[in-house]
N, C-alpha and C positions, 0 to 999 in steps of 0.2 A: 368567258363567263367567270364572274367573281364569286368566290366561295367564302362563307362566313366561318370565323373561328369558333370551335366548340368550347362552350363554357362548362365548368364543373367536372365531376368525376363520373366515370362509368360505374355501374354496379359492381363489376369485377374489381376495379381499383379500390372502391370503398371497402369491399369485403377483405381485400388484402391488407389495407391499412388497419382495419379493426383486428384482424388476425395478428398482425405485428404488435399492436398495442397490447393485446391479450397475452402474447408470449412475454413481452417485457414486464407486464404486471406480475405474471406468474414467476418470473425470475427475481423480481424485486421484493415481493412480499416476504419470502423467507428471510431475506436480509434485513428487512424492516423489523420483523418479529424478533430476529436475533439481536438487533440493536436495542430494541425495547427491553428484552430480557437482560441484556448486559447492563443497561441502566438500572433496572430493578435490582439486579444482584449487587451492583455497586452501592445502591442506597441501603440494601440489607447489611452490607459490610460496614457502611458508615454508622448504621444504627448500633451495631455491635461495638464499634470503636467508641461510640458515645457512652454505651453502657460500661465498657472497660474503663474509660476515664472517670465515670461516675463511681465505679467500685474503688478506684484508687483514691479519689477525693473523699469518699466515705471513710475508707480506712485511715486516711490522714486525719480526719476529724474525730472519729470514734475509736481509732486504734484497733479495728477489727473489721472482718468481712460482715456484711449484714446477715442476720439470721435467716435461714431458709424459710422458717415459719415460727410461730409462737405457740406455746402451750402454757396456760395459767391454771394451776391446780388450786383447789380450796376456794373457788369463787362461788359464793352463794350455794353452799352445799344443799342438795335436795331440790334446788330450783333449776339449775342448768347442768347438763352433762359436761364433765370436765373435758371430754374428748371434743366437744363442740366449741372449744376455745382456741383451736389451732387455726388462726385466721389470717392475719396480715402476712403477705408474701414478701420475699426478699426484694422484689422489683419495686414494690410500693415505697420501700425505704430510700430508694435512689431518686425519688422525684425532685428534691431540692437541687440535685446535682445534674439534672438533665433539663434545666430551665422550666421546671414545673412547680415553683414554690407555692403558687396560689392553690393548686390542687392538693399539695401536701398539707397546707394549713387547714383544709376542709376535712382532714382525717383526724379523728381523736383516737390516738393509739393507746390511751389509758383506759378506754372502754373496749369491750369485746363486741365484735360486729356480728357474730353469729347469734342465733336465737333458738330457743326451745319453747315451743308452744307460743304463749303470749309474751314471754320474756324477751324483750328486744331492746338492748341497752344502747345501741349506737345507730340512730336514725340517719346520721350523716353518711353512713355507708351506702345507703340507697341512692344518695345524690351523686356520690363519687363513682360508684361501681360501673355505671354505663358510659363513663367518659372515655372516649378513645384517646389513647396516647400513641402518637405516630411512631415514636422511638421504640415502641414495643411491638410493632407490626412489620412483617416482611411484605413489601409490595407485590411480590410474586404470588403470594397466597391471598385469594379473594376473601378468605375468612368465613365462607358460608358453610364449611363442613361437607361440601359436595365433592371433594376430591375422590378419585378412584384409585384403589390400591390392589395390587395382585400379590397374593401370598406365595409361599414356596411351592405350592401345588398349581400355581397359575390361576387359582380361583379368583374371581373378581369381587371386590367389596367396595361399598361406598361408605363415606363417613357420616357423622351426625352433626347437626348444627349446634353451636354453643347457645347457652341460655340467653334469652333476650334482655334479661335484667343486668347482664354483665358485658363489659367490653373485653374481647379476647386478647390473647398474646401469642406471639410466635417464638418467644425466647425463654429458655429454661436453664435452670441451674444444674451443674454437674455434681452428682453425689458419688462419682467414681465407680469402681467395680463392686457395687454394693446395692442390693435390691431392698435394703431397709433404710428408712429415714431415721437416723440416730440422734441422740441427745448429747449435749455437753462435750463437744469435740471428739466424739467417739467414731464419727463417720470416716470413711476412707477417701472422700473426695474433697474438692475445693470448698463446697458449702456443707454446713452442718445445721441441723435443727437445734433449737434451744428449748430448755425446759425451765420455766419460771415457777417457783412456789411462792405464792403471794403471802402466806402466813408462816412459812417455815424458814428458819435461819440455818438449817443444816444443809440444804441443797440450794446452790446458787447457779444461775445461768452462766455458762462460760461460752466465749465466742471464738470462732476460728480467726487466727491472725496470719499474716503473710509468712511469719517466721515458722509457722506450723507446716508449711508446704515444703517439705524437706527435699523433694525432687527438683525444686526450682520453679519459679513462676512461669518461665518460658517453656517448661516441659510439662505443664499441667493445664488441662482444659478447664475453663471456668464456666462458660455459658455457650450454648449452641441452640440450634433451631428445632422447631417442631411444627407439624402441620395441624392447623386448627380443626378439631373434630375427627382426627384420624381414627380409624377403627381400632377397637380394643376389646378384650374379653374380660368380663367382670369376675375373674377367678384368680386367686393368688398363684404365683409361680411356686413350684415345688422346691426351689432352691433358696436357702437362707444361709448366711455366712456368720461365723463368729468374727469378732473384730481382730483379724489376723491376716498377714500376708503369707503365712507359712504354707497355706494350702495352694498357693501359686505353684509351688514346686512339687508338693505331694499329691495334689489333685484329689484330696480326700473328702472335703466337706463343703456343704453349703453352696453359696453363689459361685465360688471360685472353681467349681467343676463345670461351669457353663462353657459351652463351646460355640463355635461359629454357627453350628447347625442345631443347637439345643440350648434354650434359655429356661426350660422348666415350665413354660406356659402350657397348661393342659389344653388339649384340643376338644374337650368335651362340652365346652360352653359355647353360647351364641354371642355374636358381636353385641356390645352394649350400645344402645341407641339413645340412652337417657341424656337429654341435653344438659342436665345438671351435673353430669359426669364426663362431659366431652373434653377431649384433649385441648388444652389451652383456653379453657372456658373463661378465665379471668386473670388479669394482671394484678388485681388487688387482693383477692381472697387466697389463702394458702392452706386450706384444710386438707386437700388431697394431693397426692403426687402428680396426678394428671394435670394439675394447675400450675405446678411450680418446678418440676425437676425431671431429669433423665439420668440414666447410668451408662457406663461403658461396657456392659455385658453383652451388648449387641452392636454390630458395626453400623455406621450411618446408612439410613434407608434400608435397614434389614428387611428381609422377606419373612422373618419370624414375627409372630404376633406380639404386640404389647399386651400386658395383662396386669391385673391387680384388683383386689376387692377391698382390702383394709386400707385405712388412711395412712398406714406406715409402709405399705408395699409399693416398691418403685421399679417395676420391670418395664421401662420405657426406653426406646431408642431415640437418638436424635434423627430428625427427618426434615426434608425440605422438598419444595417443588422445583428447585434448581436442577438442571440436568447434571447427573453424574456425582453429586455429593452434597455436602452441607457446609455452611459457614460456621466457623467455631472461633470463639474468643478465648485466647490463652490468658493465663494469670498475669502476664506482664503487660497486657493491653493490646497485644498484636492480634490480628485476625488471620486465620488460615482457612483455605478451602480444602476440606478433607474429603477425599474421594471415597466412593462406595467400595472400592477394591482395597482399601487399607487393610493391612494384616490385622487379624482379630487380636492377637496377643499384644501387638504394638498399641492398638487403640485402647485395649483394656488397661495397659500400663500407663498411658497418657492420662487416663482418668484418675489414677491414684496419686496421693500426695506424698507417700513415704515408702515406695517399693525399693528405692535405691538403684533402680535400673538406669543404664545409660541409653537414652532414646535419641535416635536421629529424627528430629521433628521435621526435617526436610522430606522425609519419606512419607509424611502424612498425605 
C-alpha cells in the first residue's frame, strides 16, 4: 500500500519555531537598543564637538568667548525693567559658526527681545525662538520634559515640558564652582555674563578670553549636558560665594562649602512645573540660569535637587539620559564622557579657571 508524504508542520513543530523566534528576538532587542543608544550618544558627542569648534572660531573672530547673556542698563527708563534685558544666550551667538547664518541674520541683537507689558521691541524674536537647532539637541532626550528622576531619598519626580513658544536646548555653559552669574570677568568658570551700560562711559562690558583660563583649556570644562524640563525647586540655594578660591582650603564661606551631599538647596519648596522656567527651555533666550548654564558644585546626574529663584542664581548640575554619566566639552574642543562616580573635588576643580590645581583629566 502506498502512503502519501505529509505536507506542512504539525502544531507542535509550529509552536517550537515560534518559541525559538521569540527567544531570538528577546536576545536581539537589548542589543538593538544598545546600538541605537550608542549611535545617539555619538551624535551627542559630535554636537558638542561642533559647539567646541564654533567657540574657537568665535574666539578667533571676536577675540573672546561669547557672553553667557546680556544686560543693558538705562534702556528706556521707566518703560522697561532693566532686569528684563538679560536676553540673548551664548549659544545664539554661535549660529554663524554652526552653519546657521540665515537664522543668525534673522536676529536683531541691537534690540532687546524681552518685553514689559505692551513694550515689545524685537518681533523677530517670536519668529526665531521656535526654530529647532539640531546641533543644540541631544538625540537621547526626547525633549518632552517627561523624564523621571529619583532624588537622594529615592522619591520619584517627573519633569515639566518646556514652553511651546521656544525650541529647547540640551547644552549648557559652565560657570564653574559658582552659584552666581557674575559680570565683567568676575566669574569662576569658562563663561561669564556681561554687563553693558548703554549711556555710561564709566563701566564697559569685558569678555572672557582663552588667556583668562589659567588652568589650561584642556583642564577646564566649557559646556555640558542637561535634561530638558528636569525637576527643580524655585528657591535659592543658601550658598553664595565671594569671588575667591581661598575658601577651597578654608571651607569657610559661600558656595565653596558645598559638598557632594549638600548644595544648599532647601527642601521646603515644591518642584516648579512652570513651563516658562523649565530646564533648557530655549537656546535663544538667556534671561535665567535654567536656560543657559550649570555649575560644578554638584557631580553629574547628582541626586541633589537643582534650585534657584532669582535670575542670577545658578545651582544646576549637568545631567543626561545617557547611562552612567554625561558628555562634556573641554575648553580645548575635546569631548569627554564624565562618569557619575567622578570625585566631587575633582569635578569642582575642573569647573574652575584659576585654581592652579594639577588635575588628571583622564580620571574624569
